[in-house]
C-alpha positions in Angstrom: 93.4 89.6 99.2 95.4 86.6 98.1 99.1 87.5 96.5 99.6 85.7 92.9 102.4 83.4 93.4 105.6 84.4 92.5 105.2 87.9 93.4 107.3 89.9 95.5 107.5 93.0 97.1 109.9 96.2 97.2 110.5 99.1 99.3 108.0 101.9 98.2 108.3 106.0 98.7 105.5 108.3 99.5 103.9 109.8 96.5 104.5 113.2 97.5 108.1 112.7 96.7 107.4 112.5 93.2 107.8 116.3 91.7 107.2 115.2 88.1 104.2 114.0 88.6 103.3 117.1 90.8 104.8 119.4 88.0 103.3 117.4 84.9 99.6 117.6 86.5 100.0 121.4 87.5 101.0 122.1 83.8 97.9 120.2 82.2 95.1 121.4 84.7 94.5 124.3 82.3 94.6 122.3 79.2 91.3 122.4 77.0 91.5 118.7 76.4 90.4 115.7 78.5 93.6 113.9 79.9 94.3 111.4 82.5 97.7 110.1 83.9 98.7 106.6 82.6 101.5 104.1 82.7 103.5 103.6 85.7 102.6 107.2 87.3 98.9 106.2 86.8 99.7 102.7 89.2 101.4 104.8 91.8 98.0 107.5 92.1 96.0 104.1 92.3 98.4 103.0 94.9 98.9 106.4 96.9 102.9 106.0 96.9 105.6 105.8 94.4 106.3 101.7 93.7 109.5 102.8 91.5 111.2 105.5 89.7 110.2 106.5 86.3 112.1 108.8 83.8 109.1 110.4 81.9 105.3 110.8 82.3 102.6 109.3 80.0 99.4 111.0 79.6 96.0 109.4 77.7 93.8 111.7 76.1 91.0 111.1 73.6 91.2 110.9 69.5 88.2 113.2 69.1 90.3 116.1 70.9 93.7 115.4 69.0 93.5 119.0 67.4 93.5 120.9 70.5 97.0 119.2 71.8 99.1 120.4 69.4 98.3 124.3 69.8 98.3 124.3 73.5 101.8 122.8 73.8 103.5 124.7 71.0 102.0 128.0 72.7 103.7 126.8 76.2 107.1 126.5 74.3 107.0 122.8 73.8 108.0 121.0 70.7 105.9 118.5 69.0 106.7 115.3 67.0 104.9 112.4 65.9 105.5 109.0 66.2 105.4 107.2 62.9 106.7 103.8 63.8 110.4 102.0 62.8 112.1 104.7 65.3 110.9 107.4 63.1 109.1 110.7 64.0 107.9 113.9 62.3 108.3 117.1 64.0 105.1 119.3 64.0 104.6 123.3 64.1 101.5 125.1 63.9 100.6 124.7 60.6 100.6 120.8 60.9 97.9 118.5 61.4 98.5 115.5 63.4 97.3 112.0 61.9 94.8 109.9 63.8 96.4 107.2 65.4 99.5 108.4 65.9 100.6 109.5 69.6 103.2 112.3 70.5 106.1 113.0 72.2 106.5 116.6 73.6 109.6 118.4 75.1 111.0 121.5 76.1 114.2 122.8 74.3 116.7 121.7 77.0 115.4 118.3 77.1 118.3 115.7 76.9 116.2 112.5 77.0 115.4 112.2 73.2 118.0 112.4 70.5 117.5 112.6 66.5 119.3 111.7 63.7 118.8 112.0 59.7 116.4 109.3 58.2 116.1 108.6 54.4 112.2 109.5 54.5 111.4 113.4 53.7 110.5 115.0 56.7 111.0 112.5 59.0 113.9 111.8 61.6 114.8 108.6 63.4 114.9 109.2 67.7 116.6 107.6 70.2 115.9 107.7 73.9 118.4 108.2 76.7 116.3 107.6 80.1 117.1 109.0 83.2 115.3 108.2 86.4 116.1 111.5 87.5 114.6 113.2 84.3 113.2 117.0 85.2 109.8 117.7 83.7 110.9 118.3 80.3 109.3 115.5 78.3 105.5 114.3 77.9 103.9 111.5 75.8 100.3 111.9 74.7 98.6 108.3 74.2 95.3 108.4 72.3 92.3 106.5 73.0 88.8 106.3 71.3 86.2 106.8 73.7 81.7 107.1 73.4 79.7 108.9 75.3 79.7 106.6 78.1 82.7 104.0 77.2 86.3 104.2 77.2 87.6 101.9 74.2 90.6 99.5 74.6 90.2 97.3 71.6 87.3 98.3 69.5 88.0 95.3 67.1 87.4 92.9 69.9 84.6 94.6 72.2 87.2 95.5 75.0 85.9 98.7 76.7 85.2 100.3 79.9 82.8 102.6 81.3 84.0 105.9 81.8 83.6 106.5 85.5 85.5 103.3 86.2 88.2 103.8 83.4 89.2 107.3 84.5 89.6 107.8 88.5 90.8 110.4 90.3 93.1 111.1 93.3 93.7 114.5 94.9 91.8 115.8 92.1 94.4 114.1 89.5 92.8 112.0 86.8 94.4 108.5 86.2 93.6 105.6 83.9 92.3 103.0 86.1 94.6 100.0 86.8 93.2 97.5 85.3 93.6 99.4 81.6 97.4 100.3 82.4 98.0 96.6 83.2 96.1 95.7 80.2 98.2 98.1 78.2 101.5 96.6 79.9 100.5 93.0 79.0 101.6 93.7 75.4 105.1 93.4 76.6 104.7 90.7 79.7 108.3 90.1 80.2 109.9 93.6 80.9 110.7 93.7 84.0 109.0 97.0 85.1 105.7 95.8 83.3 105.8 92.5 85.2 106.7 94.4 88.6 104.0 96.6 88.0 101.7 93.9 87.6 103.0 91.7 90.7 102.3 95.0 92.8 99.2 95.9 91.3 96.8 93.0 90.8 96.5 91.8 94.4 95.3 95.6 95.5 92.7 96.1 92.7 88.9 95.1 93.7 87.4 91.8 92.6 85.4 93.7 89.9 88.5 95.4 88.4 90.4 91.7 88.7 87.5 90.0 87.0 87.5 92.7 84.5 90.9 92.3 83.8 90.9 88.6 83.7 88.2 88.5 81.2 89.6 91.5 78.8 93.1 89.8 78.8 91.6 86.5 77.8 89.8 88.1 75.0 92.7 89.8 73.7 95.2 86.8 74.0 93.0 84.1 73.2 95.8 81.8 72.8 97.1 82.3 76.4 99.0 85.0 78.2 101.9 84.5 80.5 100.6 86.6 83.8 97.1 84.2 83.3 99.7 81.5 84.9 100.4 83.5 87.8 96.8 84.0 88.9 
């Protein structure tokens, strides 16, 4: 398969060297909700090797199962905060109800990845990340998605969806978000170095059907054009 113009290559490391991914998936196996690895780790699973280092792990799950995540994480000793936008978060406890559409950050008491500061809004805090590529397994972000009985919904208002059997794939029994969906998420910030690198490394390795779906979905979401289209 031809490689898009301008695409570069890098040395990769084997997937089994990524302890963060192994520890996270082992932790989530007994979880009472649907989950799949997303973000850069999902692309590693697609390739079968690690493309680059990662400072944390992202997990996609279903909006319909939101209520099961908070008790699971709290019972396992994790702290849970709800993203509220503009750098603000809301701490959650066992009596809290997480709001629809809000992603969650979860971390262990010893995590140094995120720091909090006072906020003028009652019940909220400002947060700041201090990423470390060598971070231990002590932080997870849950990203919520809509789904029907048969389809994963990426953008309901624009009709962008994917059959569940194609949206969630598996490697070594680990569920992960399909690469075309991961890249479509990353397309919202195409100039970010790691997003561009992930696109450059992954698009040529997708099969023709995945590429066609990605191209059509990119055009649907960005009708005025998108920088990555010029590379295709």
